C-alpha positions as CSV (number, residue, x, y, z in Angstrom):
1,M,-0.1,-0.2,0.3
2,L,3.4,2.0,0.0
3,P,3.3,2.8,-3.5
4,L,-0.6,3.8,-3.6
5,A,0.5,6.9,-0.6
6,A,3.4,8.2,-2.6
7,G,1.5,7.9,-5.6
8,L,-1.3,9.7,-4.2
9,L,0.8,12.3,-2.3
10,I,2.8,13.2,-5.9
11,F,-0.2,13.7,-7.5
12,R,-1.7,16.2,-4.4
13,G,1.5,17.8,-6.0
14,V,0.8,17.6,-9.7
15,Y,-3.3,18.5,-9.1
16,L,-2.6,21.5,-6.8
17,N,0.1,23.2,-9.0
18,S,-2.4,22.1,-12.7
19,V,-5.1,24.0,-11.2
20,P,-5.3,28.3,-12.0
21,A,-5.7,30.0,-8.5
22,S,-8.3,32.1,-10.8
23,V,-10.4,28.7,-11.4
24,L,-9.9,27.3,-7.8
25,P,-8.5,29.0,-4.3
26,A,-5.2,26.7,-3.5
27,D,-6.5,26.0,-0.3
28,A,-10.1,25.0,-1.8
29,A,-8.2,22.9,-4.8
30,A,-6.7,21.1,-1.8
31,A,-9.5,20.4,0.4
32,L,-11.3,19.3,-2.9
33,F,-8.3,16.3,-3.2
34,D,-8.3,15.4,0.6
35,T,-12.3,14.9,0.5
36,F,-11.6,12.2,-2.4
37,V,-8.5,10.8,-1.2
38,R,-10.2,10.3,2.6
39,F,-12.6,7.7,1.2
40,I,-9.4,5.6,-0.5
41,K,-7.6,5.8,2.4
42,E,-10.5,4.5,4.7
43,G,-11.1,1.8,1.8
44,R,-7.6,0.8,2.2
45,K,-7.6,0.8,6.0
46,E,-10.9,-1.2,5.9
47,G,-9.8,-3.7,3.5
48,R,-6.5,-4.8,5.7
49,K,-8.7,-5.1,8.6
50,E,-11.0,-7.8,6.6
51,G,-7.8,-9.1,5.2
52,R,-6.3,-10.0,8.8
53,K,-10.1,-11.0,10.0
54,E,-10.4,-13.8,7.2
55,G,-6.6,-14.8,7.5
56,S,-7.1,-15.2,11.2
57,R,-10.5,-17.4,10.0
58,L,-8.9,-19.1,8.3
59,R,-6.2,-20.4,10.2
60,Q,-8.6,-21.3,12.9
61,T,-10.9,-23.6,10.7
62,G,-8.6,-24.7,8.1
63,W,-8.7,-23.4,4.1
64,P,-12.2,-24.4,2.5
65,A,-12.1,-27.1,0.6
66,C,-12.4,-26.4,-3.2
67,S,-15.2,-28.0,-5.2
68,A,-14.2,-29.3,-8.9
69,A,-18.0,-27.8,-10.9
């Protein structure tokens, strides 16, 4: 997940430098970007939590058997 965080940080700088101040003030552009990215970051955290829960469940109960179709 480190590449995702690094990419978002780099893209934030690119985005903020590309938005003209006459169109959108810098602080408003930063708030807009941070609002959208917040959902990506929260989803990533939730995904890690669910992955740990699933891994714990599989260790306790064993791997599910695969059935051939």
